[in-house]
C-alpha positions in Angstrom: -6.1 -30.8 -4.9 -4.1 -27.9 -6.3 -2.9 -25.3 -3.9 -1.2 -21.8 -4.1 1.5 -21.3 -1.5 1.0 -17.7 -0.5 3.0 -15.6 1.8 1.5 -13.0 4.1 3.8 -10.4 5.7 4.5 -10.8 9.3 4.9 -7.7 11.6 3.9 -4.2 10.9 2.0 -5.0 7.8 0.3 -8.0 9.3 -3.0 -6.5 10.7 -3.5 -4.1 7.6 -3.0 -7.1 5.3 -5.5 -9.2 7.3 -8.1 -6.3 7.0 -7.4 -5.9 3.3 -7.7 -9.7 2.6 -11.0 -9.6 4.5 -12.3 -6.8 2.2 -11.1 -8.8 -0.8 -13.2 -11.7 0.5 -10.7 -13.9 2.4 -11.0 -14.4 6.0 -7.5 -15.0 7.6 -6.9 -16.0 11.2 -3.6 -16.0 13.0 -2.8 -18.5 15.7 -0.4 -17.6 18.6 3.2 -18.6 17.6 2.0 -20.2 14.4 3.4 -19.4 11.0 0.6 -21.2 9.3 -2.5 -18.8 9.2 -5.9 -20.3 8.5 -7.6 -18.9 5.5 -11.1 -19.8 4.2 -10.0 -20.8 0.8 -8.9 -24.4 0.5 -6.9 -23.7 -2.6 -4.5 -21.3 -0.7 -1.8 -22.6 1.7 -0.9 -19.4 3.6 2.4 -18.8 5.4 3.4 -15.9 7.7 6.8 -14.6 6.4 8.8 -11.6 7.3 8.5 -9.0 4.5 12.4 -8.7 4.3 12.5 -12.5 3.4 9.5 -12.7 1.3 10.9 -12.0 -2.2 13.8 -14.5 -1.6 11.4 -17.3 -0.9 9.2 -16.4 -3.9 12.2 -16.2 -6.2 13.4 -19.7 -5.1 9.9 -21.1 -5.6 9.4 -21.9 -1.8 6.4 -19.6 -2.1 4.3 -19.3 -5.2 3.3 -15.7 -4.4 3.3 -13.2 -1.6 2.9 -9.6 -0.4 5.9 -7.6 0.5 7.4 -4.1 -0.2 9.1 -3.0 -3.4 11.8 -1.9 -1.1 12.7 -5.4 0.0 12.4 -6.7 -3.6 15.0 -4.2 -4.5 17.1 -4.8 -1.6 17.3 -8.5 -2.3 17.6 -7.9 -6.1 15.0 -10.6 -6.6 14.1 -12.0 -10.0 10.4 -12.5 -10.0 7.1 -11.4 -11.4 5.6 -8.1 -10.0 2.0 -8.7 -10.4 0.4 -5.4 -9.0 1.0 -2.5 -6.8 -1.1 -2.2 -3.7 -0.8 1.2 -2.1 -1.4 0.5 1.6 0.9 0.5 4.5 0.7 0.2 8.3 -1.0 3.5 9.0 -2.1 5.1 5.6 -3.1 4.3 2.0 0.1 6.1 0.8 3.5 4.9 -0.4 6.1 4.7 2.3 9.5 6.4 2.0 13.1 5.4 2.9 14.8 8.7 3.8 18.3 9.9 4.7 18.0 11.4 8.2 20.4 13.3 10.4 20.2 15.0 13.7 18.5 18.4 13.8 21.8 20.1 14.6 23.9 18.1 12.1 26.2 20.0 9.6 25.0 17.5 6.9 22.8 19.4 4.5 23.0 17.4 1.3 23.9 14.0 -0.1 27.4 15.2 -0.9 28.1 15.9 2.7 27.7 12.2 3.5 31.2 11.6 1.9 33.3 9.6 4.3 30.5 9.5 7.0 29.0 6.4 8.7 25.4 5.4 7.9 23.2 2.8 9.6 20.3 1.2 7.8 18.4 -2.1 7.2 18.3 -1.3 3.5 22.1 -1.7 2.9 22.2 -2.8 -0.9 19.7 0.0 -1.9 21.5 2.6 0.1 24.9 1.5 -1.4 23.5 1.9 -4.9 21.8 5.2 -4.1 25.2 6.7 -2.8 27.0 5.3 -5.9 24.5 7.1 -8.2 25.6 10.3 -6.5 29.3 9.5 -6.5 29.4 9.4 -2.7 31.5 6.9 -0.7 30.5 6.2 2.9 30.6 3.5 5.5 27.3 1.7 5.5 26.5 -0.7 8.4 23.5 -3.0 8.9 21.0 -1.8 11.6 19.4 -4.5 13.7 16.8 -2.2 14.9 16.2 1.1 16.9 17.9 2.9 14.0 16.6 6.3 15.0 18.4 6.2 18.3 21.9 5.8 16.7 22.1 9.4 15.6 24.3 11.3 16.4 26.2 9.4 19.0 26.9 6.2 16.9 26.5 7.2 13.3 26.4 10.4 11.3 23.2 9.5 9.5 20.6 6.8 8.9 18.5 5.6 6.1 15.2 4.7 7.6 11.6 4.0 6.8 8.9 6.5 7.4 5.2 6.9 6.7 4.4 10.3 8.4 7.8 11.4 9.6 6.4 11.5 13.2 8.9 9.0 14.6 11.8 10.9 13.1 10.6 14.2 14.5 10.2 12.6 17.9 13.8 11.6 17.9 14.9 15.0 16.8 15.9 13.9 13.3 15.8 15.9 10.1 15.3 14.4 6.6 18.0 15.2 4.1 16.7 13.3 1.1 14.4 10.5 -0.1 16.3 7.2 -1.1 13.2 5.6 -2.5 9.4 5.3 -2.2 7.9 1.9 -1.9 4.5 0.3 -2.1 3.3 -3.2 -1.2 3.4 -5.5 -4.2 1.8 -8.8 -5.0 4.7 -10.9 -6.4 5.0 -14.3 -7.9 7.7 -16.8 -8.9 8.4 -17.3 -12.6 7.4 -21.1 -12.1 4.1 -20.3 -10.6 3.4 -17.6 -13.2 4.1 -20.1 -16.0 1.6 -22.6 -14.4 -1.8 -21.8 -16.0 -3.9 -22.7 -12.8 -1.6 -20.8 -10.4 -1.2 -17.8 -12.8 -5.1 -17.6 -12.8 -5.4 -17.9 -9.1 -2.7 -15.2 -8.5 -4.4 -12.8 -11.1 -7.7 -13.3 -9.4 -6.2 -12.6 -6.1 -4.6 -9.4 -7.5 -7.8 -8.2 -9.0 -9.6 -8.6 -5.6 -6.8 -7.0 -3.5 -6.5 -4.1 -5.9 -10.2 -3.6 -5.8 -10.1 -3.7 -2.0 -7.4 -1.0 -1.9 -9.5 1.2 -4.3 -12.6 0.6 -2.1 -10.7 1.9 1.1 -10.5 5.4 -0.4 -13.9 5.6 -2.2 -17.5 5.8 -1.3 -20.8 5.3 -3.1 -23.5 8.2 -3.3 -27.2 7.7 -3.9 -29.7 10.4 -4.1 -33.0 11.4 -5.6 -33.0 14.5 -7.9 -36.1 16.4 -9.3 -35.9 16.5 -13.1 -35.5 20.3 -13.1 -32.3 19.9 -11.0 -30.7 16.9 -12.7 -28.2 18.7 -14.9 -27.1 20.9 -12.2 -26.4 18.0 -9.9 -24.9 15.9 -12.6 -22.4 18.8 -13.3 -21.1 18.6 -9.7 -20.5 14.9 -9.7 -17.0 13.4 -10.3 -17.2 9.7 -11.2 -15.2 6.7 -12.2 -17.5 6.6 -15.2 -20.7 8.5 -15.9 -23.2 8.5 -13.0 -26.1 6.0 -13.2 -29.4 7.7 -13.7 -32.8 6.1 -13.6 -36.4 7.3 -13.5 -38.3 7.1 -10.2 -41.5 5.2 -10.3 -43.7 8.2 -10.1 -41.6 10.0 -12.8 -41.2 13.0 -10.5 -37.5 12.8 -10.8 -34.5 10.5 -11.1 -32.4 8.3 -8.9 -28.7 9.1 -9.3 -25.8 6.9 -8.1 -22.1 7.3 -8.4 -18.7 6.3 -6.9 -16.1 9.0 -5.8 -13.2 9.6 -3.6 -14.3 9.7 0.1 -12.3 12.9 0.7 -14.4 14.6 -1.9 -17.8 13.6 -0.4 -17.5 15.7 2.7 -17.6 19.0 0.7 -19.6 17.7 -2.1 -22.8 16.6 -0.2 -23.9 20.0 1.0 -23.4 21.4 -2.5 -25.5 18.5 -3.8 -28.3 19.3 -1.4 -28.2 22.9 -2.3 -28.5 22.0 -6.0 -31.6 20.1 -5.4 -30.7 16.5 -4.4 -32.7 14.8 -1.8 -32.4 11.6 0.3 -28.6 11.5 -0.2 -27.0 8.4 1.1 -23.3 7.7 1.4 -22.2 4.2 1.8 -18.8 2.4 2.2 -17.4 0.1 -0.5 -15.5 -3.2 0.0 -14.1 -3.4 -3.5 -14.0 -1.3 -6.7 -13.0 -3.3 -9.8 -12.1 -1.1 -12.7 
């Protein structure tokens, strides 16, 4: 039986990836101390891999495909196929950022002020290229963890990952600049991409995962609308495409259904009611396939 060897990121992305895969239609179970998750698709052989290592194993063909951050692909300078971007992280459905941060009281105000300074980071190669683009020479050392605690006593600045900036603020750090933004990516080896069966399997997986990400931020709305209020209600509705409109059985009005951003629905629903909509139902979506 043909199988796709697929890497699932271990660590901070593990739980959110498990939830995303479930929405995409794949049930994944992790066993204590096991690096071989169980997945309810016999055509997928899942492996639990640190995101920092994922692109290297995919590039070498040890894995056919995997999920990891664009940051680690860039750090490892991996030669592979980037199938699709999936904008999800540990806490939010937004890209994460790698930033230059210094102590609140530091004299460093710009990138140029890093000249000759000492910087600690896990993202050494990306940071080195970033400084080179700005014509800055500095000492860069690899951080084995607890990077935020090293400023200002051990180093002058850090390049650190942040989603909300809360951890940096808690450690009395100030952001000077953004080195790069990163999203989670579905990546594949060139060998797997050239294999017709594996490519089809990876593309199917990408379609479902991307649909699951879109589904996280959108909701469906259903409502009944008297015919006299239909045009007013339709004028209020944003949609991926035109809303679906069908006549009610008694021909007294229409049933209207649409998909929209969840953050829009909160303010929109009272307006729809005032415009004449009735029986408004908001429902969650597992996947939205464009």
